[in-house]
Structures are given as C-alpha cells and as structure tokens.
LUMMI-482189 format. One record per residue (C-alpha): residue in one letter; x, z, y. Coordinates in steps of 0.001 Angstrom, whole numbers. Each point is the difference from the previous one (the first is absolute). Layout:
% residues N
{resn = A; east = X; up = Z; north = Y} $
...
% end
This chain:
% residues 474
{resn = M; east = 21778; up = 80840; north = 94716} $
{resn = S; east = 2221; up = 3043; north = -232} $
{resn = E; east = -1084; up = 3374; north = 1334} $
{resn = S; east = 3238; up = 125; north = 1960} $
{resn = M; east = -1038; up = -2972; north = 2116} $
{resn = P; east = -896; up = 1008; north = 3553} $
{resn = T; east = -3559; up = -405; north = 1178} $
{resn = A; east = -1208; up = -1372; north = 3256} $
{resn = A; east = -597; up = 3525; north = 1262} $
{resn = S; east = 3540; up = 1150; north = -766} $
{resn = A; east = 1690; up = -2979; north = 1622} $
{resn = P; east = 823; up = 580; north = 3696} $
{resn = P; east = -614; up = -2948; north = 2330} $
{resn = P; east = 2884; up = -2110; north = 1322} $
{resn = P; east = 1700; up = 1335; north = 3150} $
{resn = V; east = -1592; up = -817; north = 3359} $
{resn = N; east = 2792; up = -2423; north = 926} $
{resn = G; east = 259; up = -1333; north = -3560} $
{resn = M; east = -871; up = -3628; north = 794} $
{resn = R; east = 2509; up = -103; north = 2855} $
{resn = T; east = 2730; up = 1373; north = -2257} $
{resn = F; east = -966; up = -2488; north = -2710} $
{resn = F; east = 363; up = -2910; north = 2432} $
{resn = Q; east = 3482; up = 1225; north = 1006} $
{resn = V; east = 1088; up = 296; north = -3634} $
{resn = L; east = -1468; up = -3433; north = -685} $
{resn = V; east = 2013; up = -1602; north = 2803} $
{resn = N; east = 3213; up = 1659; north = -1168} $
{resn = T; east = -607; up = -1166; north = -3566} $
{resn = M; east = -496; up = -3517; north = 1327} $
{resn = I; east = 3417; up = 134; north = 1680} $
{resn = A; east = 1611; up = 1178; north = -3232} $
{resn = N; east = -1832; up = -2578; north = -2126} $
{resn = V; east = 1003; up = -2794; north = 2383} $
{resn = T; east = 3640; up = 953; north = -420} $
{resn = T; east = 111; up = 232; north = -3787} $
{resn = S; east = -2140; up = -3119; north = -490} $
{resn = F; east = 2134; up = -1921; north = 2507} $
{resn = L; east = 3196; up = 693; north = -1916} $
{resn = W; east = -1528; up = -478; north = -3435} $
{resn = F; east = -1577; up = -3349; north = 913} $
{resn = A; east = 3256; up = -1094; north = 1577} $
{resn = L; east = 1952; up = 900; north = -3133} $
{resn = T; east = -2382; up = -2051; north = -2161} $
{resn = F; east = 202; up = -3029; north = 2318} $
{resn = W; east = 3785; up = 292; north = 208} $
{resn = V; east = 498; up = 199; north = -3771} $
{resn = Y; east = -2206; up = -3004; north = -757} $
{resn = L; east = 1414; up = -2201; north = 2759} $
{resn = E; east = 3583; up = 728; north = -1027} $
{resn = T; east = -534; up = -219; north = -3780} $
{resn = R; east = -3173; up = -2143; north = -425} $
{resn = S; east = -782; up = 2181; north = -2995} $
{resn = V; east = -3626; up = 883; north = -796} $
{resn = L; east = 1376; up = 2326; north = -2656} $
{resn = A; east = 2014; up = 1958; north = 2590} $
{resn = T; east = -2952; up = 505; north = 2347} $
{resn = G; east = -2218; up = 961; north = -2934} $
{resn = I; east = 2474; up = 2615; north = -1201} $
{resn = V; east = 603; up = 1403; north = 3493} $
{resn = G; east = -3720; up = 224; north = 755} $
{resn = G; east = -825; up = 1343; north = -3455} $
{resn = A; east = 2724; up = 2642; north = 269} $
{resn = Y; east = -1537; up = 1228; north = 3249} $
{resn = M; east = -3421; up = 455; north = -1582} $
{resn = L; east = 1439; up = 1486; north = -3190} $
{resn = L; east = 1948; up = 2634; north = 1915} $
{resn = L; east = -3114; up = 729; north = 2035} $
{resn = A; east = -1972; up = 471; north = -3226} $
{resn = V; east = 2600; up = 2386; north = -1428} $
{resn = L; east = 230; up = 2096; north = 3171} $
{resn = A; east = -3669; up = 3; north = 1041} $
{resn = I; east = -982; up = 3058; north = -2078} $
{resn = P; east = 2982; up = 2084; north = 1233} $
{resn = F; east = -855; up = -1160; north = 3529} $
{resn = G; east = -3589; up = 1213; north = -476} $
{resn = T; east = 1206; up = 3401; north = -1215} $
{resn = I; east = 2300; up = 333; north = 3025} $
{resn = V; east = -2891; up = -859; north = 2338} $
{resn = D; east = -2202; up = 2707; north = -1553} $
{resn = R; east = 2747; up = 2655; north = -77} $
{resn = H; east = 1120; up = -384; north = 3628} $
{resn = R; east = -1486; up = -433; north = 3429} $
{resn = K; east = -698; up = -3642; north = 727} $
{resn = Y; east = 2148; up = 38; north = 3138} $
{resn = R; east = 3052; up = 1164; north = -1961} $
{resn = V; east = -561; up = -2737; north = -2580} $
{resn = M; east = -124; up = -2670; north = 2693} $
{resn = M; east = 3172; up = 1293; north = 1664} $
{resn = F; east = 1853; up = 81; north = -3329} $
{resn = A; east = -1017; up = -3581; north = -851} $
{resn = S; east = 1098; up = -1253; north = 3424} $
{resn = V; east = 3416; up = 1659; north = -233} $
{resn = V; east = 657; up = -1406; north = -3485} $
{resn = S; east = -1055; up = -3521; north = 1022} $
{resn = L; east = 2291; up = 105; north = 3041} $
{resn = T; east = 2914; up = 1156; north = -2163} $
{resn = A; east = -590; up = -2733; north = -2591} $
{resn = F; east = -181; up = -2781; north = 2589} $
{resn = A; east = 3168; up = 1291; north = 1662} $
{resn = V; east = 1800; up = -117; north = -3366} $
{resn = A; east = -1230; up = -3583; north = -527} $
{resn = G; east = 1360; up = -902; north = 3421} $
{resn = A; east = 3387; up = 1457; north = -921} $
{resn = L; east = 58; up = -2005; north = -3245} $
{resn = Y; east = -740; up = -3187; north = 1928} $
{resn = L; east = 2927; up = 700; north = 2315} $
{resn = V; east = 2412; up = 760; north = -2842} $
{resn = F; east = -824; up = -2839; north = -2417} $
{resn = P; east = -277; up = -3746; north = 722} $
{resn = E; east = -3409; up = -1647; north = -420} $
{resn = A; east = 1237; up = -2005; north = -2981} $
{resn = T; east = 665; up = 3250; north = -1879} $
{resn = L; east = -3357; up = 1515; north = 934} $
{resn = L; east = -1809; up = -3168; north = -1128} $
{resn = D; east = 1750; up = -293; north = -3367} $
{resn = L; east = -2854; up = 691; north = -2413} $
{resn = G; east = 2475; up = 543; north = -2826} $
{resn = G; east = 2023; up = 2562; north = 1923} $
{resn = P; east = -731; up = 3694; north = 525} $
{resn = M; east = -46; up = -15; north = 3814} $
{resn = F; east = -3144; up = -2127; north = 224} $
{resn = W; east = -1916; up = 2608; north = -1985} $
{resn = V; east = 1585; up = 2908; north = 1895} $
{resn = F; east = -849; up = -1525; north = 3366} $
{resn = A; east = -3534; up = -1016; north = -992} $
{resn = G; east = -487; up = 3371; north = -1710} $
{resn = V; east = 919; up = 1986; north = 3125} $
{resn = V; east = -2417; up = -2014; north = 2148} $
{resn = L; east = -2624; up = 315; north = -2731} $
{resn = F; east = 364; up = 3790; north = -168} $
{resn = G; east = -325; up = 351; north = 3767} $
{resn = A; east = -3191; up = -2071; north = -92} $
{resn = V; east = -1477; up = 1804; north = -3005} $
{resn = I; east = 498; up = 3494; north = 1428} $
{resn = E; east = -2172; up = -1041; north = 2938} $
{resn = N; east = -2981; up = -147; north = -2360} $
{resn = M; east = 56; up = 3788; north = -175} $
{resn = R; east = -1271; up = -143; north = 3583} $
{resn = N; east = -2878; up = -2246; north = -1035} $
{resn = I; east = -1163; up = 2516; north = -2616} $
{resn = A; east = 213; up = 2741; north = 2612} $
{resn = L; east = -1964; up = -2167; north = 2444} $
{resn = S; east = -2847; up = -381; north = -2517} $
{resn = T; east = -270; up = 3786; north = -310} $
{resn = T; east = 17; up = 478; north = 3777} $
{resn = V; east = -3288; up = -1929; north = 104} $
{resn = T; east = -1564; up = 2910; north = -1906} $
{resn = L; east = 1941; up = 2536; north = 2068} $
{resn = L; east = -830; up = -1349; north = 3454} $
{resn = V; east = -3043; up = -2311; north = -189} $
{resn = P; east = -3683; up = 990; north = -522} $
{resn = V; east = -1270; up = -1086; north = -3423} $
{resn = E; east = -2585; up = -2414; north = 1405} $
{resn = K; east = 2844; up = -1886; north = 1703} $
{resn = H; east = 2313; up = -272; north = -3029} $
{resn = A; east = -835; up = -3616; north = -858} $
{resn = N; east = 460; up = -958; north = 3669} $
{resn = A; east = 3342; up = 1827; north = 192} $
{resn = N; east = 1160; up = -1733; north = -3177} $
{resn = G; east = -934; up = -3291; north = 1638} $
{resn = M; east = 2228; up = 928; north = 2941} $
{resn = V; east = 2834; up = 639; north = -2445} $
{resn = G; east = -514; up = -3513; north = -1360} $
{resn = T; east = 27; up = -1427; north = 3516} $
{resn = V; east = 3287; up = 1713; north = 823} $
{resn = Q; east = 1540; up = -1208; north = -3235} $
{resn = G; east = -1161; up = -3501; north = 818} $
{resn = L; east = 1467; up = 178; north = 3483} $
{resn = A; east = 3291; up = 1132; north = -1515} $
{resn = F; east = -139; up = -2947; north = -2398} $
{resn = V; east = -630; up = -2451; north = 2845} $
{resn = V; east = 2950; up = 1254; north = 2002} $
{resn = T; east = 2411; up = 168; north = -2925} $
{resn = S; east = -1013; up = -3358; north = -1498} $
{resn = V; east = 661; up = -1840; north = 3240} $
{resn = F; east = 3148; up = 1811; north = 1037} $
{resn = S; east = 1601; up = 218; north = -3457} $
{resn = G; east = -10; up = -3777; north = -290} $
{resn = L; east = 1215; up = -451; north = 3569} $
{resn = A; east = 2694; up = 2646; north = -436} $
{resn = I; east = 1420; up = -1568; north = -3169} $
{resn = G; east = -315; up = -3544; north = 1326} $
{resn = L; east = 1479; up = 660; north = 3448} $
{resn = L; east = 2097; up = 3194; north = -234} $
{resn = G; east = 1001; up = 428; north = -3633} $
{resn = M; east = -27; up = 3049; north = -2250} $
{resn = G; east = 2515; up = 2021; north = 2017} $
{resn = W; east = -2027; up = 211; north = 3213} $
{resn = T; east = -3158; up = 470; north = -2057} $
{resn = L; east = 1532; up = 3196; north = -1413} $
{resn = V; east = 890; up = 1181; north = 3505} $
{resn = I; east = -3598; up = -498; north = 1170} $
{resn = A; east = -1361; up = 1902; north = -3006} $
{resn = I; east = 2341; up = 2942; north = 555} $
{resn = V; east = -909; up = 268; north = 3697} $
{resn = L; east = -3761; up = -175; north = -691} $
{resn = T; east = 252; up = 2632; north = -2735} $
{resn = A; east = 1820; up = 2338; north = 2361} $
{resn = L; east = -2665; up = -526; north = 2694} $
{resn = A; east = -2789; up = 757; north = -2495} $
{resn = L; east = 1769; up = 3218; north = -973} $
{resn = L; east = 332; up = 1054; north = 3643} $
{resn = H; east = -3678; up = -707; north = 645} $
{resn = L; east = -1016; up = 1986; north = -3070} $
{resn = G; east = 1928; up = 2948; north = 1359} $
{resn = T; east = -2446; up = 175; north = 2924} $
{resn = L; east = -3089; up = 343; north = -2252} $
{resn = R; east = -1640; up = 3035; north = -1583} $
{resn = I; east = -2493; up = 46; north = -2890} $
{resn = P; east = -2050; up = 3247; north = -236} $
{resn = E; east = 161; up = 1160; north = -3612} $
{resn = A; east = 504; up = 3343; north = -1727} $
{resn = E; east = 2835; up = 383; north = -2493} $
{resn = P; east = -1261; up = -1284; north = -3381} $
{resn = R; east = -588; up = 2826; north = -2474} $
{resn = V; east = 2011; up = 288; north = -3189} $
{resn = E; east = -2217; up = -590; north = -3020} $
{resn = A; east = -358; up = 2765; north = -2548} $
{resn = G; east = 619; up = -668; north = -3703} $
{resn = P; east = -2199; up = 1093; north = -2918} $
{resn = H; east = 1635; up = 3465; north = -36} $
{resn = G; east = 209; up = 495; north = 3742} $
{resn = E; east = 3561; up = -1307; north = 386} $
{resn = T; east = 831; up = -2282; north = 2910} $
{resn = R; east = 1990; up = -3185; north = -167} $
{resn = K; east = 699; up = -3104; north = 2023} $
{resn = P; east = 777; up = -2793; north = -2485} $
{resn = A; east = 1836; up = -3004; north = 1374} $
{resn = V; east = -2429; up = -2327; north = -1773} $
{resn = D; east = -3424; up = 1539; north = -546} $
{resn = L; east = -1360; up = -2501; north = -2493} $
{resn = R; east = -2302; up = 2651; north = -1488} $
{resn = G; east = -1654; up = 663; north = 3351} $
{resn = S; east = -366; up = -3738; north = 611} $
{resn = V; east = -1669; up = -566; north = -3361} $
{resn = A; east = -2267; up = 3034; north = 504} $
{resn = A; east = -1196; up = -1266; north = 3376} $
{resn = I; east = -724; up = -3451; north = -1427} $
{resn = K; east = -1855; up = 1418; north = -3023} $
{resn = A; east = -2144; up = 2172; north = 2286} $
{resn = A; east = -1796; up = -3056; north = 1375} $
{resn = P; east = -1618; up = -2121; north = -2745} $
{resn = G; east = 1112; up = -3605; north = 266} $
{resn = L; east = 2778; up = 636; north = 2543} $
{resn = F; east = 2664; up = -1319; north = -2351} $
{resn = A; east = -2063; up = -3173; north = -379} $
{resn = L; east = -24; up = -370; north = 3800} $
{resn = I; east = 3795; up = 51; north = -38} $
{resn = I; east = 13; up = -2657; north = -2719} $
{resn = F; east = -2532; up = -2117; north = 1916} $
{resn = S; east = 2167; up = 139; north = 3113} $
{resn = T; east = 2995; up = -1313; north = -1982} $
{resn = F; east = -1781; up = -3331; north = -487} $
{resn = N; east = 1057; up = -964; north = 3521} $
{resn = N; east = 3591; up = 896; north = -849} $
{resn = L; east = 33; up = -2110; north = -3152} $
{resn = I; east = -316; up = -3159; north = 2057} $
{resn = G; east = 2148; up = 1696; north = 2664} $
{resn = G; east = 2925; up = -77; north = -2435} $
{resn = V; east = -429; up = -3742; north = -384} $
{resn = Y; east = -23; up = -364; north = 3784} $
{resn = M; east = 3063; up = 2233; north = 279} $
{resn = A; east = 2012; up = -2303; north = -2245} $
{resn = L; east = -1333; up = -3371; north = 1149} $
{resn = M; east = -1626; up = 135; north = 3451} $
{resn = D; east = 3233; up = -103; north = 2006} $
{resn = P; east = 1625; up = -2752; north = -2110} $
{resn = Y; east = -3194; up = -2073; north = 331} $
{resn = G; east = -178; up = 577; north = 3739} $
{resn = L; east = 3684; up = -681; north = 557} $
{resn = E; east = -400; up = -3348; north = -1747} $
{resn = L; east = -2746; up = -945; north = 2467} $
{resn = F; east = 1460; up = 1513; north = 3192} $
{resn = A; east = 3337; up = 750; north = 1636} $
{resn = V; east = 785; up = 3706; north = -148} $
{resn = E; east = -788; up = 513; north = 3697} $
{resn = W; east = -3396; up = -1650; north = -400} $
{resn = W; east = -743; up = 1721; north = -3284} $
{resn = G; east = 352; up = 3363; north = 1726} $
{resn = V; east = -2351; up = -1212; north = 2740} $
{resn = V; east = -2542; up = -1205; north = -2588} $
{resn = L; east = 81; up = 3389; north = -1733} $
{resn = G; east = -402; up = 1741; north = 3338} $
{resn = I; east = -2989; up = -2102; north = 1035} $
{resn = S; east = -1660; up = 272; north = -3417} $
{resn = A; east = 528; up = 3770; north = 50} $
{resn = T; east = -2441; up = 241; north = 2902} $
{resn = G; east = -2526; up = -114; north = -2832} $
{resn = F; east = 1327; up = 3403; north = -1032} $
{resn = I; east = -708; up = 1333; north = 3493} $
{resn = I; east = -3484; up = -1503; north = 133} $
{resn = G; east = -841; up = 1316; north = -3472} $
{resn = G; east = 1062; up = 3487; north = 1000} $
{resn = L; east = -2005; up = -194; north = 3227} $
{resn = V; east = -3098; up = -1113; north = -1912} $
{resn = V; east = 301; up = 3018; north = -2309} $
{resn = A; east = 668; up = 2278; north = 2988} $
{resn = R; east = -3144; up = -1300; north = 1699} $
{resn = F; east = -2468; up = -396; north = -2867} $
{resn = G; east = 1372; up = 2168; north = -2828} $
{resn = L; east = -204; up = -957; north = -3673} $
{resn = G; east = -3681; up = 282; north = -811} $
{resn = S; east = -1696; up = 2559; north = -2214} $
{resn = N; east = 2168; up = -779; north = -3035} $
{resn = P; east = 3680; up = -675; north = 834} $
{resn = I; east = 824; up = -523; north = -3705} $
{resn = R; east = -2398; up = -2938; north = -243} $
{resn = T; east = 1316; up = -1361; north = 3301} $
{resn = M; east = 3560; up = 160; north = -1313} $
{resn = L; east = -755; up = -1892; north = -3231} $
{resn = L; east = -1943; up = -2723; north = 1796} $
{resn = V; east = 2895; up = -491; north = 2409} $
{resn = V; east = 2520; up = -116; north = -2862} $
{resn = M; east = -2078; up = -2753; north = -1612} $
{resn = G; east = 193; up = -1908; north = 3268} $
{resn = M; east = 3774; up = 448; north = 2} $
{resn = G; east = 193; up = -1480; north = -3493} $
{resn = L; east = -1989; up = -3079; north = 1022} $
{resn = L; east = 2166; up = -385; north = 3076} $
{resn = G; east = 3222; up = 326; north = -2012} $
{resn = A; east = -1158; up = -2717; north = -2360} $
{resn = L; east = -760; up = -2490; north = 2766} $
{resn = F; east = 2336; up = 460; north = 2988} $
{resn = T; east = 2810; up = -2075; north = -1550} $
{resn = I; east = -2252; up = -2526; north = -1753} $
{resn = R; east = 1719; up = -2627; north = 2182} $
{resn = E; east = 3390; up = 71; north = 1720} $
{resn = W; east = -1529; up = 285; north = 3471} $
{resn = W; east = 1601; up = 2429; north = 2417} $
{resn = L; east = -3279; up = 635; north = 1823} $
{resn = L; east = -1829; up = 897; north = -3238} $
{resn = Y; east = 2809; up = 2386; north = -951} $
{resn = A; east = 102; up = 1693; north = 3412} $
{resn = A; east = -3807; up = 351; north = 126} $
{resn = G; east = -52; up = 1443; north = -3514} $
{resn = I; east = 2578; up = 2638; north = 912} $
{resn = W; east = -2056; up = 895; north = 3090} $
{resn = V; east = -3158; up = 576; north = -2050} $
{resn = Y; east = 1962; up = 2006; north = -2582} $
{resn = M; east = 1338; up = 2236; north = 2773} $
{resn = L; east = -3549; up = 395; north = 1310} $
{resn = L; east = -1102; up = 1447; north = -3347} $
{resn = V; east = 2911; up = 2350; north = -762} $
{resn = P; east = -1032; up = 2796; north = 2439} $
{resn = V; east = -3446; up = 137; north = -1602} $
{resn = V; east = 1490; up = 688; north = -3441} $
{resn = E; east = 2445; up = 2606; north = 1299} $
{resn = A; east = -2571; up = 1776; north = 2176} $
{resn = S; east = -2526; up = 97; north = -2855} $
{resn = E; east = 2395; up = 1814; north = -2308} $
{resn = Q; east = 1157; up = 2429; north = 2688} $
{resn = T; east = -3535; up = 844; north = 1110} $
{resn = V; east = -1108; up = 869; north = -3535} $
{resn = I; east = 3066; up = 2159; north = -701} $
{resn = Q; east = -375; up = 1844; north = 3308} $
{resn = K; east = -3591; up = 866; north = -893} $
{resn = V; east = 285; up = 1068; north = -3651} $
{resn = V; east = 3488; up = 1613; north = -118} $
{resn = P; east = 891; up = 3371; north = 1618} $
{resn = F; east = 2359; up = -273; north = 2973} $
{resn = R; east = 2676; up = 2156; north = -1649} $
{resn = R; east = 395; up = -2596; north = -2768} $
{resn = Q; east = -586; up = -3245; north = 1834} $
{resn = G; east = 3707; up = -723; north = 417} $
{resn = R; east = 519; up = 80; north = -3759} $
{resn = V; east = -3045; up = -2163; north = -673} $
{resn = F; east = 1058; up = -2540; north = 2624} $
{resn = G; east = 3458; up = 88; north = -1600} $
{resn = V; east = -1409; up = -765; north = -3450} $
{resn = A; east = -2133; up = -2788; north = 1457} $
{resn = Q; east = 3015; up = -1472; north = 1762} $
{resn = A; east = 2055; up = 263; north = -3196} $
{resn = F; east = -2534; up = -1964; north = -2039} $
{resn = E; east = -597; up = -2588; north = 2701} $
{resn = S; east = 3699; up = -433; north = 691} $
{resn = A; east = 836; up = -318; north = -3695} $
{resn = A; east = -2439; up = -2900; north = -402} $
{resn = A; east = 1812; up = -2181; north = 2535} $
{resn = P; east = 3551; up = 196; north = -1431} $
{resn = I; east = -1315; up = -535; north = -3526} $
{resn = T; east = -1536; up = -3302; north = 1018} $
{resn = S; east = 2889; up = -791; north = 2360} $
{resn = F; east = 2698; up = 556; north = -2631} $
{resn = L; east = -2073; up = -1933; north = -2528} $
{resn = I; east = -949; up = -2909; north = 2234} $
{resn = A; east = 3326; up = -636; north = 1789} $
{resn = P; east = 2019; up = -1122; north = -3060} $
{resn = I; east = -3000; up = -1818; north = -1497} $
{resn = A; east = -438; up = -1896; north = 3258} $
{resn = Q; east = 3702; up = -727; north = 426} $
{resn = F; east = 779; up = -1170; north = -3530} $
{resn = V; east = -3310; up = -1151; north = -1505} $
{resn = V; east = -2944; up = -787; north = 2298} $
{resn = I; east = 1822; up = -1622; north = 2950} $
{resn = P; east = 2047; up = -2355; north = -2235} $
{resn = Y; east = -3107; up = -760; north = -2053} $
{resn = M; east = -2053; up = -966; north = 3065} $
{resn = A; east = 2883; up = -2158; north = 1251} $
{resn = S; east = -102; up = -1962; north = -3253} $
{resn = D; east = -2205; up = -2991; north = -820} $
{resn = A; east = -1876; up = 2080; north = -2586} $
{resn = G; east = -877; up = 2696; north = 2515} $
{resn = Q; east = -1179; up = -2493; north = 2583} $
{resn = A; east = -2051; up = -1875; north = -2569} $
{resn = T; east = -1734; up = 3215; north = -1115} $
{resn = W; east = -585; up = 1756; north = 3331} $
{resn = G; east = 507; up = -2626; north = 2699} $
{resn = W; east = -3734; up = -748; north = 209} $
{resn = L; east = -632; up = 3632; north = 1009} $
{resn = L; east = 3119; up = 1048; north = 1907} $
{resn = G; east = 1178; up = -3299; north = 1459} $
{resn = G; east = 3660; up = -819; north = 518} $
{resn = G; east = 2892; up = 1730; north = 1724} $
{resn = S; east = 3042; up = 2161; north = -611} $
{resn = T; east = -1970; up = 3268; north = -139} $
{resn = R; east = -2564; up = -889; north = -2675} $
{resn = G; east = 1544; up = 2383; north = -2540} $
{resn = I; east = -622; up = 2966; north = 2311} $
{resn = A; east = -3514; up = -1316; north = 700} $
{resn = L; east = -791; up = -2; north = -3735} $
{resn = I; east = 1008; up = 3671; north = -260} $
{resn = F; east = -2121; up = 924; north = 3030} $
{resn = L; east = -2985; up = -1798; north = -1557} $
{resn = F; east = 43; up = 1901; north = -3285} $
{resn = S; east = 854; up = 3400; north = 1499} $
{resn = G; east = -3014; up = -295; north = 2328} $
{resn = L; east = -2328; up = -849; north = -2897} $
{resn = V; east = 1250; up = 3016; north = -1960} $
{resn = M; east = -776; up = 2297; north = 2943} $
{resn = I; east = -3570; up = -1296; north = 217} $
{resn = V; east = -576; up = 734; north = -3690} $
{resn = L; east = 1429; up = 3541; north = 278} $
{resn = S; east = -2184; up = 816; north = 3012} $
{resn = L; east = -3150; up = -1244; north = -1706} $
{resn = A; east = 804; up = 2095; north = -3062} $
{resn = A; east = 485; up = 3129; north = 2156} $
{resn = F; east = -3619; up = -122; north = 1202} $
{resn = G; east = -1216; up = 534; north = -3552} $
{resn = T; east = 2085; up = 3095; north = -756} $
{resn = R; east = -1292; up = 3553; north = -381} $
{resn = S; east = 2740; up = 1189; north = 2352} $
{resn = Y; east = -1408; up = -2140; north = 2806} $
{resn = R; east = -3418; up = 1629; north = -384} $
{resn = L; east = 1447; up = 3532; north = -219} $
{resn = L; east = 2185; up = -364; north = 3074} $
{resn = T; east = -2832; up = -1529; north = 2006} $
{resn = A; east = -2202; up = 3001; north = -821} $
{resn = E; east = 2852; up = 2424; north = 761} $
{resn = Y; east = 594; up = -1525; north = 3419} $
{resn = R; east = -3681; up = 59; north = 950} $
{resn = E; east = -492; up = 3601; north = -1141} $
{resn = A; east = 3167; up = 1473; north = 1562} $
{resn = A; east = -904; up = 2418; north = 2789} $
{resn = P; east = 1220; up = -1044; north = 3453} $
{resn = G; east = 3142; up = 1979; north = 790} $
{resn = S; east = 688; up = 903; north = -3620} $
{resn = E; east = 3200; up = -1924; north = 128} $
{resn = G; east = 2067; up = 2192; north = 2242} $
{resn = E; east = 1031; up = 3468; north = 918} $
{resn = G; east = 1533; up = -1618; north = 3039} $
{resn = A; east = 2525; up = 1711; north = 2164} $
{resn = G; east = -1088; up = 3383; north = -1211} $
{resn = E; east = 1049; up = -513; north = -3612} $
{resn = G; east = -2135; up = 2476; north = -1932} $
{resn = E; east = 753; up = 2386; north = -2821} $
{resn = P; east = 2862; up = -612; north = -2436} $
{resn = E; east = -1064; up = -2255; north = -2795} $
{resn = S; east = -14; up = 1288; north = -3545} $
{resn = E; east = 1162; up = -2427; north = -2614} $
{resn = A; east = -2038; up = 1895; north = -2542} $
{resn = A; east = -3116; up = -808; north = 1961} $
{resn = S; east = 1012; up = -3572; north = 647} $
{resn = P; east = -1746; up = -2773; north = -1901} $
% end
C-alpha cells in the first residue's frame, strides 16, 4: 500500500446525521433511476414490437452499454474532482434536457420515420434517449462514494445492500409500467411521463444537502496542480495500490458477460411468450428478487470474504443461465429471471464493499469508474456478437430439422429454441470462468488485502485530508 494512503487514525468519522443524509440521497437516486430505466425499457419494447428485429434490440442495448463503458472513466474523474451533490445535479439536468429533446423529435417526425432502421432519425432518436439514460450513471458512481462519505465502515456492506434494494425497486416499477405504457399509451405519452418524472427528481434533489469539503487539487511530481478531464493515471495508480484489485474488477465482469447475452435476447424471448403488457408485469414481479437480494445483504452482510461470496454467486448465475430456458415454459423462464435478480445485488455489493475498504476515498470515484467501464464493456461485446449470430445463424439452425434432431432431446421444441441454445452455452462458459478464478494468485492476494486493511482506511470522509502527491502515489 502507498504511504499516501490515509490511515484509520487520520480518517474522520462520518457526520452525525450521515445515515439520514444517505437515505435521502438513496431515495432521490431511486426516483432518477426509475425514470431513466422506464424510458429505456420502453424504447427497447417499442423497437422490438414495431420491427420484430432481434438485431435492432441487440444493437440498441449494446450501444447503451458501450457508451457507458467509454464514459465511465471520465464520469469517475468528475465524481472525484467535484462535490458529489454538484455531480448529481449536473447529471439530472443533462438527463432532463436529453429527454426533452427526444420528446421534441417525436413530435416533429412521424413514427414510421423514427422506426426506419435504415434511416438516420432512428439512430438520432435512440441516441438522444440513450445519452440521457447513460449520463444518469454518473449519479450511481457518486452514490457508491457517498457510502464511504456518510456511512460507518462496519455498515458498508449493509448500505450497499440497500443500494441493491433500491435498484431492484426501480426495476420492478419500470418493468411493469414500461410495458403497460407502450402497450396502452404508446411512445409519445411514455416520453411525457419520463420528462415529468425527471423534472420532479431534479426538484427533489434541490432540497437535499450532502456535507462534503471541496475536493483538493492533486499535486504533480514537481508541485504543479492540474485537474485533468480524464485522470486515467490516478485510476491506474489507485488500482495498483491494492494487490489483486484489478482481478476483482475482472471477476465482477463475469456477470456482465452473460448480461450481454440477456441484453440482446431476454426481451425477444419474453415477448415471444407474453404480450408486451404481461411481459412488463413478469419482469416487475421477477425483479422482486432484486429487492429481496438487496435486503438479505443489508441484513446479513457478505461474510468474511466478499470476493469468495461473489465468485460462488456468479457460478450459481451460470448454472441458472444454462437451465432456465431448457424448455419453452413461461413459468420456468419467469422463475429463472427471479432467481437471477436475487443474486445480482450480492455480486454488486461484494465489489463495492471491497473497493470502499481498500481504496482511499479521494480516488474511489475513478476506481468505480474503471470498474464500471470494464463491466459495461463486457455486455456490449457479447450483445453485439450474439445478436447477429442469433438472428442469422442459431435461430434458423434450431428451426431446421437438423437443429431439432441434434438438440431437441435437450431443449425440446418451440419457436425460441435457438435463443435457448445460446443461453445454455453462455451459462456453461460462466461456470468455467468462475471456477478458474478461484485458483488464481490474484484471488489469494486480494483476499489477504481485504482482511488486512485497517477499518476506516478507505476514506478521508467529508474532511478530505491533505493534497495528494502524485510522486508519492503508488
């Protein structure tokens, strides 16, 4: 560990009303996440129902994750360089502006033009909605750092579980109402709802205050000060300071590898089994697993070794992904999604808890940004790869006599057996990767680092200590 890392003695405790402030910020973030997820889910449903193109939904979903991966590191730098409240306000204003522009485009152009995949307006319209949704993730990085800023260290795992619960609640609400909005109201009124909710979230945020000193400007090797727009050097230095931390980020991407497959294929599979209104309801009900998983973490924590917990859960996700479409049964599919949602908060909370303990507060935004970049990049890679393979190769193959003769004994019959075959193999790959991770040197190093880290070493909290010297940094 670097000498510049704060010790437990030098780190001031969270403010007296820190937990209350954290709860208020958490509720506001839930409102914002509900809004962006509502519109993004609705856009995906709308595009598939109007075009019936797996390729289109794969590209739209993959583009979202790819843009998130590209912007995550700049987002992390912004979070570290500015007060967290300012970051949240900025993200809310940009999201509101983007959704308002999308609403104007919908008024100006007919739906047929906006749904023409070969025309420019489809990509402009989807891109504006996408940008408004992506910018909201800057708030999520800031929220992760406010756990260190406002919550006592012994409660970090529990607070991260609460974050998972709120995200799950947002998913429940948006899954149900996105499907209902598209099915009953159409895309126009869906945009109106999203704009109004975004404005309300911004107004609510204006009533909150987060106690935090102005972040200090870091000093360079020769004493000069600078505020780079993208501090990749500081991000890399913070990751290198904790042995095995980079491996943790790689481990956490395992979930996103299969997440990219789900991004491209889960909605098309579900929309073949259910009407759009019911598919939204199914997603909403299954997402209660997300809430329960977060509550379990909030109540019981993650055990003595969150890294081991994370890998075991990822293995379970792989087994689940291989089996939950083994037959074209709607109940099996819905139950499988519910269990998957139950496990996601455990993976997310495990990664966040380790980073909050082994990384100094002043650099946590950049480390969370790097982690988000890697995890987000995994999903679009698999999404972009899987969508055309599914559309043009696997689905036609499984609809043929040869495909049924080869795989029918395992996957049964039905119109979705091509997607089921992809889910089967992607789940098996994730199990193998997780098993291999247990045998790595990085796993052992990071486990030792987490256990030896002094309580409180992760944050200088609201006080923000001495300026950091890059020369002294790891």
